[in-house]
N, C-alpha and C positions, 0 to 999 in steps of 0.2 A: 224173424221172431223168436223160431224154435231154437236157434243158436243164443240168443240173450234171454231167453229162460233156462238154459239150461248152465248158462255161464253164470247166472244169480245165484242159480241153486247147486251149483258145484262145490266152492267152499262152504256152503250152511249145511251141506250133505254131511262135509266132512267134520263141521265142528259139532255137529251131532252128535258124535263118536262121546261114549260115559266121559263123566267129568275127570274119572278115577285115571283113564289109561292116557299116557304122556302124547301129547300132540307136537310132532318135530315140523315146524316151517323151514324150510329150508330156504324157499325165496317167494316172495310178496310179487302178484302182476300186474297188481292196482291197488289203488285206495278200497275198493271193497273189498277183496281178501283181506287184509289189514284190519279193517274194521270189523269185518265176522268173526274173524280170531283173536280178537281185542277182547269182543263181548263175550268169547267162549270163555276168557282168562277170568274177565271180572265176575262172572257167573259162576265160578270156583273151579274151572277144566284148567288142566295141567297143560298149560303151553310151553314151549321152548323155540326161541326167534334164534336162527343162527344169522349173524349181523357180520356180512362179509369185510364191509365196508363204514365204518364208523362216520356220523358226520363228520365231524372233527377232521377223519381223512379223505375224506371224499364225499359229497353231501349226494344224494338222489333227490332230484328236483319235483316239483309240481305236485301233483294228489298223492300219487306215488309214495315221495319222499314223506310228506306230510304223513299218511297213513302208517308208514315204517316206525316214526315217529310215535304214534298212539301205542301200536305195538310194543315197542321197546318201552313203553313206560307201564305197560300191564304183565307182560309176559317174561319168564326168566331168557334174557339173552346170552347166547354161546359165542363167545369168539375165538379163534384159532390160536392166540399167543398172548403173553402178561402183557405185551407193549399196547395189543387193542384194547386189552381190556381197561388201562390207564385210560385211553381216548375215548371209551365208553361207557366212562361211570357218571357221568354227569349230565349223561342223557338217556339212560335204563334206569330202570327199576332197582333188579338186579342182574349182577354180571358174572359169569362162569367162564372158565377155559377150558378148551377141549381141543386136544389136537386135530388136525384135518385127519379125515383117514384116506389112506390111500387107494386108488382106483382099481381094487379090488377086480372089476369086471373087465374092466382093459387091459390087466394081466391077464385074465384069464383069457382073453381073445388073441392074444401073441405068445401063448404058451406053447402050441402044437406047430408044426413044420417050420421050416427052415427061414432066414433072415431073406427077406427081400433084397437080392442086390441088383443095382441100375445098370442098364447096358453100359458098356465098356467098361474102362476102371476109375471115374470118374465120381470123388466122393459127393454125397448129397446132405446139405443142411438145410434145415427144416426151418421153418417159422408158424408159431401156432397163433391166430387170433384174427380179428378183424384188421383194416387197414384204416387204423384211426391214431391220432397222435400218441394218445396213453400207452398205445402198445408200441411205439418205436418208428412205426413205417418209416419214418422221415431221415431217421439215421440207417436205415440199409443197405443206401447207394455209400455213405461213408465208410459203412463196415467191408462192405464189398471192397471199396475203392483200398483200403486199409491193408485187405489179405492177399497177398501173391501167389495162394494155392490156388486147385483148379479146381472148384467146385460148384454141383449145380445146387438153385435155392428149391426147395419142397415148399411151395405156400398152401397153408392147412388153412382154411377158414372161406367165411362168406364173403364175395366180392364180384360186383358186374363186370362185366367185359371191357368198360373203361377203365376201372382202376386195376384191372390186371395188365391191361394196354401200358396203363402208365407207369406200372413197376417195372415190365420189362423195360422199357425204355430208357428208366433210370439207372437199370442194371445192366444194361447191354454196355459187353456183350457178352457176359455172363447169362448161360440160361436159366429160365422160372418157368418150374412147372405148377401146375395148380391141381391140388388133390378135387377130384370129383368135378371138375370145371367150376372151380372156385364156388361151386353153392354150398350151402353149410353141410358138412361133413356128419355122416352118421357115427356113433360113439364106435362101430366097426370098423367103419373105413379112418377115422383117424388113430384108432390105434395100429391098423397094417400101417397107415402111413408114416407114422413114427418107425414103426420097425423097418421101415426101407433106408430109417437115415441114420448117417454117422452122429449125428450132432444135429441138436438145436439150438437157436440163438435165440435170447430175449432178452432184448434191448428194452425192457419196461421200467422204468423210473419211479412210479408210484405206487409199485403194487404194496398190495396189503399181506396179501396170502394168494401168490398164483396158483390158480387154479392148472395152469399149462403146465409151468413146470411140475407140479404134481403128478399130473397126467403122465408127463416122460419120465419122471421117476418112476412112477407103477409099471411101465414098461420095458423098463431097465436103457432108458436112450439118454447118454449123455445130455448137459447142458451147459454152456457159457452165459451169464448175463452180467446186469449192472448189478452193482456192490448196492443194493437196497433194503433197506431195515425187513423188509416184508419177505424177503428170500434167505435171508442169512441164518432160519434156524435148519435149509435144507438142501444150500449149494454150498460146496466147499470154498476154502477163499481163496483156491486156485482157479476157481469158478466166477469168480466177482472181481469185475473189471470197473474202470472209472469212464470210460469212453466208448464211442465208436471205433476211433483207433486202435485202442487196446484191444477190445474185442474183437477186431477183424485177425490183429495180431495171434489173439490168442485161437482164433479158428486155426490159423497155419502150425500154431505149434500142437495144438491137440490133435491135428491131421498126422504129424509128423510121429508123433510120441504120446498116445491117449493115457489119461488119468482118471481117478476115483472122480466124478464129478460132484457125488451126493457125501454129507456128511454121515449118513448113517445107510443102513443097510433098507431093502423093502420090509423084510421080518421084522427089526427094530421098530420102523413105522410104522407099521401093521400094532403092534405089540402096544406101543406109547398109546397109540389112538387107544384100543379098546380099554387098556388101563383108564387113561383119564375120562373117557365118555360114563365106564363105569363106576367110574368115583364122583363125578359130576351128578350123572342121573340117581343114584344110590343116595347121595347126600339130601336130593331134591323128591325122594320118592315119600 
């Protein structure tokens, strides 16, 4: 009962902040969150809702999705690309574009100390995310088979033992390691895991703006991934491939002779985010 009362009161206490102060809603856990923040907006509160996946691209189901729809119709919706703005206009009251901020906290976590080298001379290729179809987990076997280089796959995400066992069986005889035994890693563990990788493979076909790729960008870990609309603003052309065979071959090429995976430096990305957020929030002050 205590947990339920706190769960109900939490969003209300946040929504009771002065209406002139900007409330930036990064994510809604459920319908109640969205409803409370929508009511705050209707009574004159300045509310911004960051919509990572517009319904025209990837619809959130159930009451949570319904609540997000209500919030989008009341608050100012912020998306991270002009393409996403075009996909969002029909389902939102007002839409603005601001760059995805780089993960400065994760970058700070890896600034000190040396890069963690794996035992022996074998390279480490990272994979970030749940073992879900939309993350491209089914392609990992094909990617591994297309690569002739020796490397270890570092899995960084939540997974039970059966999921990890299946992944290891599919990639055998290639070694698969799991960060923190496959449980959900903390920010620090994920940053350090990325620090130990020579490269991250991102076989995501339907991403809008990839948090995993942006995280790798922040800590300076190169990425190769599929050529999808959601990653073209950050991944260089040489790091965007068309399928698992090409991705496996790209791993070989990169391990032989690395290249700049990103289209801009961390400093350029940070400045672009700072300027675009200042413009959007200033315009709507």
